[in-house]
Every structure is written in C-alpha cells, then in structure tokens.
KOLTORDO-235386 format. One record per residue (C-alpha): residue in one letter; x, y, z; chain. Coordinates in steps of 0.2 Angstrom, whole numbers. Layout:
BEGIN
<rec><resn>a</resn><c1>X</c1><c2>Y</c2><c3>Z</c3><chain>A</chain></rec>
...
This chain:
BEGIN
<rec><resn>m</resn><c1>519</c1><c2>573</c2><c3>340</c3><chain>A</chain></rec>
<rec><resn>r</resn><c1>524</c1><c2>586</c2><c3>353</c3><chain>A</chain></rec>
<rec><resn>t</resn><c1>513</c1><c2>590</c2><c3>368</c3><chain>A</chain></rec>
<rec><resn>t</resn><c1>515</c1><c2>598</c2><c3>385</c3><chain>A</chain></rec>
<rec><resn>v</resn><c1>512</c1><c2>588</c2><c3>401</c3><chain>A</chain></rec>
<rec><resn>e</resn><c1>513</c1><c2>595</c2><c3>418</c3><chain>A</chain></rec>
<rec><resn>l</resn><c1>521</c1><c2>584</c2><c3>431</c3><chain>A</chain></rec>
<rec><resn>s</resn><c1>523</c1><c2>586</c2><c3>450</c3><chain>A</chain></rec>
<rec><resn>e</resn><c1>541</c1><c2>590</c2><c3>456</c3><chain>A</chain></rec>
<rec><resn>p</resn><c1>544</c1><c2>572</c2><c3>463</c3><chain>A</chain></rec>
<rec><resn>v</resn><c1>538</c1><c2>564</c2><c3>447</c3><chain>A</chain></rec>
<rec><resn>y</resn><c1>548</c1><c2>575</c2><c3>436</c3><chain>A</chain></rec>
<rec><resn>r</resn><c1>564</c1><c2>572</c2><c3>447</c3><chain>A</chain></rec>
<rec><resn>r</resn><c1>561</c1><c2>553</c2><c3>445</c3><chain>A</chain></rec>
<rec><resn>l</resn><c1>558</c1><c2>554</c2><c3>427</c3><chain>A</chain></rec>
<rec><resn>k</resn><c1>574</c1><c2>564</c2><c3>424</c3><chain>A</chain></rec>
<rec><resn>s</resn><c1>584</c1><c2>552</c2><c3>435</c3><chain>A</chain></rec>
<rec><resn>e</resn><c1>577</c1><c2>537</c2><c3>425</c3><chain>A</chain></rec>
<rec><resn>a</resn><c1>582</c1><c2>546</c2><c3>409</c3><chain>A</chain></rec>
<rec><resn>v</resn><c1>600</c1><c2>548</c2><c3>416</c3><chain>A</chain></rec>
<rec><resn>e</resn><c1>601</c1><c2>530</c2><c3>421</c3><chain>A</chain></rec>
<rec><resn>r</resn><c1>596</c1><c2>524</c2><c3>404</c3><chain>A</chain></rec>
<rec><resn>g</resn><c1>608</c1><c2>536</c2><c3>396</c3><chain>A</chain></rec>
<rec><resn>i</resn><c1>595</c1><c2>545</c2><c3>385</c3><chain>A</chain></rec>
<rec><resn>r</resn><c1>592</c1><c2>563</c2><c3>382</c3><chain>A</chain></rec>
<rec><resn>g</resn><c1>574</c1><c2>568</c2><c3>385</c3><chain>A</chain></rec>
<rec><resn>f</resn><c1>559</c1><c2>559</c2><c3>392</c3><chain>A</chain></rec>
<rec><resn>s</resn><c1>549</c1><c2>554</c2><c3>377</c3><chain>A</chain></rec>
<rec><resn>p</resn><c1>554</c1><c2>536</c2><c3>376</c3><chain>A</chain></rec>
<rec><resn>i</resn><c1>550</c1><c2>533</c2><c3>394</c3><chain>A</chain></rec>
<rec><resn>v</resn><c1>534</c1><c2>542</c2><c3>393</c3><chain>A</chain></rec>
<rec><resn>e</resn><c1>529</c1><c2>533</c2><c3>378</c3><chain>A</chain></rec>
<rec><resn>e</resn><c1>534</c1><c2>516</c2><c3>386</c3><chain>A</chain></rec>
<rec><resn>a</resn><c1>524</c1><c2>520</c2><c3>401</c3><chain>A</chain></rec>
<rec><resn>l</resn><c1>508</c1><c2>525</c2><c3>391</c3><chain>A</chain></rec>
<rec><resn>t</resn><c1>509</c1><c2>510</c2><c3>380</c3><chain>A</chain></rec>
<rec><resn>e</resn><c1>510</c1><c2>498</c2><c3>395</c3><chain>A</chain></rec>
<rec><resn>h</resn><c1>495</c1><c2>508</c2><c3>403</c3><chain>A</chain></rec>
<rec><resn>f</resn><c1>484</c1><c2>506</c2><c3>388</c3><chain>A</chain></rec>
<rec><resn>q</resn><c1>489</c1><c2>488</c2><c3>386</c3><chain>A</chain></rec>
<rec><resn>s</resn><c1>484</c1><c2>484</c2><c3>404</c3><chain>A</chain></rec>
<rec><resn>d</resn><c1>468</c1><c2>494</c2><c3>402</c3><chain>A</chain></rec>
<rec><resn>t</resn><c1>464</c1><c2>484</c2><c3>387</c3><chain>A</chain></rec>
<rec><resn>q</resn><c1>467</c1><c2>468</c2><c3>396</c3><chain>A</chain></rec>
<rec><resn>r</resn><c1>457</c1><c2>474</c2><c3>411</c3><chain>A</chain></rec>
<rec><resn>h</resn><c1>442</c1><c2>477</c2><c3>399</c3><chain>A</chain></rec>
<rec><resn>r</resn><c1>444</c1><c2>460</c2><c3>392</c3><chain>A</chain></rec>
<rec><resn>l</resn><c1>443</c1><c2>452</c2><c3>409</c3><chain>A</chain></rec>
<rec><resn>i</resn><c1>428</c1><c2>462</c2><c3>414</c3><chain>A</chain></rec>
<rec><resn>d</resn><c1>419</c1><c2>457</c2><c3>397</c3><chain>A</chain></rec>
<rec><resn>a</resn><c1>424</c1><c2>438</c2><c3>401</c3><chain>A</chain></rec>
<rec><resn>i</resn><c1>417</c1><c2>440</c2><c3>418</c3><chain>A</chain></rec>
<rec><resn>t</resn><c1>401</c1><c2>448</c2><c3>412</c3><chain>A</chain></rec>
<rec><resn>a</resn><c1>399</c1><c2>435</c2><c3>399</c3><chain>A</chain></rec>
<rec><resn>a</resn><c1>400</c1><c2>421</c2><c3>412</c3><chain>A</chain></rec>
<rec><resn>e</resn><c1>387</c1><c2>429</c2><c3>423</c3><chain>A</chain></rec>
<rec><resn>g</resn><c1>374</c1><c2>416</c2><c3>427</c3><chain>A</chain></rec>
<rec><resn>a</resn><c1>384</c1><c2>401</c2><c3>420</c3><chain>A</chain></rec>
<rec><resn>w</resn><c1>385</c1><c2>393</c2><c3>437</c3><chain>A</chain></rec>
<rec><resn>q</resn><c1>370</c1><c2>382</c2><c3>442</c3><chain>A</chain></rec>
<rec><resn>g</resn><c1>363</c1><c2>382</c2><c3>460</c3><chain>A</chain></rec>
<rec><resn>m</resn><c1>372</c1><c2>366</c2><c3>465</c3><chain>A</chain></rec>
<rec><resn>d</resn><c1>389</c1><c2>374</c2><c3>459</c3><chain>A</chain></rec>
<rec><resn>v</resn><c1>387</c1><c2>389</c2><c3>470</c3><chain>A</chain></rec>
<rec><resn>e</resn><c1>382</c1><c2>379</c2><c3>485</c3><chain>A</chain></rec>
<rec><resn>r</resn><c1>397</c1><c2>368</c2><c3>483</c3><chain>A</chain></rec>
<rec><resn>w</resn><c1>408</c1><c2>382</c2><c3>481</c3><chain>A</chain></rec>
<rec><resn>e</resn><c1>401</c1><c2>391</c2><c3>496</c3><chain>A</chain></rec>
<rec><resn>r</resn><c1>403</c1><c2>375</c2><c3>507</c3><chain>A</chain></rec>
<rec><resn>e</resn><c1>421</c1><c2>373</c2><c3>501</c3><chain>A</chain></rec>
<rec><resn>r</resn><c1>425</c1><c2>391</c2><c3>504</c3><chain>A</chain></rec>
<rec><resn>k</resn><c1>418</c1><c2>390</c2><c3>522</c3><chain>A</chain></rec>
<rec><resn>e</resn><c1>428</c1><c2>374</c2><c3>525</c3><chain>A</chain></rec>
<rec><resn>a</resn><c1>444</c1><c2>383</c2><c3>519</c3><chain>A</chain></rec>
<rec><resn>w</resn><c1>441</c1><c2>398</c2><c3>530</c3><chain>A</chain></rec>
<rec><resn>a</resn><c1>437</c1><c2>387</c2><c3>545</c3><chain>A</chain></rec>
<rec><resn>t</resn><c1>454</c1><c2>378</c2><c3>544</c3><chain>A</chain></rec>
<rec><resn>w</resn><c1>464</c1><c2>394</c2><c3>539</c3><chain>A</chain></rec>
<rec><resn>r</resn><c1>479</c1><c2>396</c2><c3>551</c3><chain>A</chain></rec>
<rec><resn>v</resn><c1>484</c1><c2>413</c2><c3>556</c3><chain>A</chain></rec>
<rec><resn>p</resn><c1>502</c1><c2>415</c2><c3>560</c3><chain>A</chain></rec>
<rec><resn>q</resn><c1>505</c1><c2>419</c2><c3>578</c3><chain>A</chain></rec>
<rec><resn>s</resn><c1>515</c1><c2>435</c2><c3>581</c3><chain>A</chain></rec>
C-alpha cells in the first residue's frame, strides 16, 4: 500500500544512505523492517507490563522486608571506581 511520510532532512539522508549501502532502490523495505521491529517491541513491552501488573501483590511482607534488607546491604558495599 502506498503512503506519504514526511521525514526530517537528517533522517531522510540516513535512510537514503542505508538504501545505497544495501543496494536497494527505494525505502520501502527499510521502513517496513523498522516498523515491524517497532510493533514487535511494543507488543513485548505490553506483555511485560501485563506480567508485572498480574504479579502485583504476589510478594508477602517477609519477602519485601528481606529484599529491602539485601538491597540496602548491596548498596552499602557497592564500590565506586575512583577517577
């Protein structure tokens, strides 16, 4: 399906350069690849959010206390490189 997309000059130059490097005429394959990857990562992000939401409240008070204690201990012993 044909459509029109407006791009900034730097993005257009980079897209054109990528097409030349790949030896292809036109930008459609690159744009479709980028959009496909974007939609896949968006779907994965939503699945992660759903999993986090479903796990809400799954930890018991003792679990949270232990995690907080271990986190504080880890931060207390964290070594910062000297510059």
